[in-house]
C-alpha positions in Angstrom: 17.8 -7.7 -5.5 16.8 -4.7 -7.5 17.1 -1.3 -5.9 14.5 1.3 -6.8 15.0 5.1 -6.5 12.2 6.9 -4.7 12.9 10.7 -5.0 10.4 11.5 -2.2 12.2 9.2 0.3 15.6 10.6 -0.8 14.3 14.2 -0.3 12.9 13.3 3.1 16.3 11.7 4.1 18.1 14.8 2.9 15.8 17.1 4.8 16.1 15.0 7.9 19.9 15.2 7.8 20.0 18.9 7.2 17.1 19.8 9.5 16.9 17.2 12.3 14.1 19.1 14.0 11.9 19.2 10.9 8.2 18.9 11.9 7.0 17.5 8.5 5.7 14.0 7.9 8.1 11.1 8.8 9.2 8.2 6.6 7.1 5.1 6.7 9.0 2.2 5.1 6.7 -0.2 3.3 6.7 -3.5 1.4 4.0 -3.9 -1.3 3.4 -7.1 -3.3 0.7 -9.1 -5.1 -0.3 -12.4 -3.6 -2.7 -14.2 -6.0 -5.9 -12.2 -5.8 -4.8 -9.5 -3.4 -2.2 -6.8 -2.8 -0.4 -6.9 0.6 1.1 -3.7 2.0 3.2 -4.0 5.1 4.3 -0.7 6.8 6.8 -0.4 9.6 5.3 1.7 12.4 7.0 0.7 15.6 5.9 2.4 18.8 2.6 3.7 17.2 -0.6 3.6 19.1 -3.0 1.6 16.8 -5.7 4.0 17.7 -3.8 6.8 16.0 -3.7 5.0 12.6 -6.1 6.3 10.0 -6.5 4.7 6.6 -8.8 6.1 4.0 -9.6 5.7 0.3 -10.7 8.6 -1.7 -11.3 7.6 -5.3 -8.0 6.0 -6.4 -5.9 7.4 -3.6 -5.1 5.2 -0.5 -3.8 7.3 2.4 -2.2 6.0 5.6 -1.6 8.3 8.6 -0.2 7.5 12.0 0.9 9.5 15.0 3.7 8.8 17.4 3.7 11.0 20.5 6.9 11.8 22.4 7.5 10.3 25.8 8.4 13.4 27.7 8.1 13.4 31.5 8.6 16.7 33.1 12.2 17.4 33.9 13.5 14.9 31.3 16.9 15.7 30.0 17.4 13.9 26.6 20.9 12.5 26.0 20.0 11.0 22.6 16.7 11.2 20.7 16.6 9.3 17.5 13.0 8.1 17.5 11.1 11.0 16.1 7.6 11.8 17.3 5.2 13.3 14.8 3.0 12.3 11.9 3.7 9.5 9.5 1.9 9.7 6.1 2.1 7.6 2.9 -0.2 7.8 -0.1 -0.6 5.3 -2.8 -2.4 5.5 -6.1 -4.5 2.4 -6.6 -5.8 1.2 -9.9 -9.4 0.7 -10.8 -8.9 -3.1 -10.6 -9.1 -3.3 -6.8 -12.1 -3.9 -4.5 -11.9 -0.8 -2.3 -14.9 -1.9 -0.2 -13.0 -5.1 0.7 -9.8 -3.4 2.0 -8.8 -4.6 5.5 -6.0 -3.7 7.9 -4.4 -5.1 11.0 -1.5 -4.0 13.3 0.8 -6.5 15.0 4.2 -6.1 16.6 4.8 -2.6 15.0 3.8 -3.7 11.5 0.6 -2.4 9.8 -0.7 -4.8 7.2 -3.2 -3.6 4.7 -4.9 -6.1 2.4 -6.3 -4.8 -0.9 -8.3 -7.4 -2.8 -8.3 -7.5 -6.6 -11.8 -6.9 -8.0 -13.5 -9.8 -9.6 -13.6 -8.1 -13.0 -9.8 -7.5 -12.9 -8.9 -11.1 -12.0 -7.3 -13.2 -14.7 -9.7 -15.8 -16.1 -9.5 -18.7 -18.5 -11.3 -18.6 -21.8 -12.5 -22.0 -22.9 -11.7 -23.0 -26.5 -14.5 -25.0 -28.0 -14.4 -27.3 -31.1 -16.8 -26.7 -34.0 -19.9 -28.8 -33.7 -19.7 -32.1 -35.6 -23.3 -31.5 -36.9 -22.5 -28.2 -38.8 -24.8 -27.1 -41.5 -23.3 -27.5 -44.9 -22.2 -24.1 -46.3 -23.5 -23.5 -49.9 -20.8 -23.9 -52.5 -19.7 -20.8 -54.4 -19.0 -22.8 -57.5 -21.9 -24.1 -59.6 
C-alpha cells in the first residue's frame, strides 16, 4: 500500500499537537477513487449533524464543510475531551471532465459519500476501425 504525503494534513497534525485548543478547521479524512464512470469520495464525519453539512461547487473547486457542536451541559467537568468540536473543511480541485450538475451526496453511519459523475465527453470511447470499401474507384496511374 503506497503512502502519500499530504503537507496540509501534516501541518494540521503538528498544529493540533502544539496547540490542542486551536479553533481552526479540523481534519476530515477521505478516500477518493474512480469507479467506472464516476468518482466516489467518502469522508469520515462521525457525530456530525447531517443538517450542518454544506457541499458546494464553484467553478472547479468542490468544498465540503461540516460542523460538530460540543455537548456541554451546564456544570459539566470534562475529564478527557478528545473529540474536537468545530468546523471541518476540505476542498478539492475537480477537473473539467466531470458533470458538476450530477453530483450527489449521502450521509450514513458517520460517513459522507459524494458521487461525482464523469461527463459524457470525458468518458473513454471506442473508435471503430473500418475496412476500405471493396468497390473503390480506381486511382489514376502516375506512369503512362
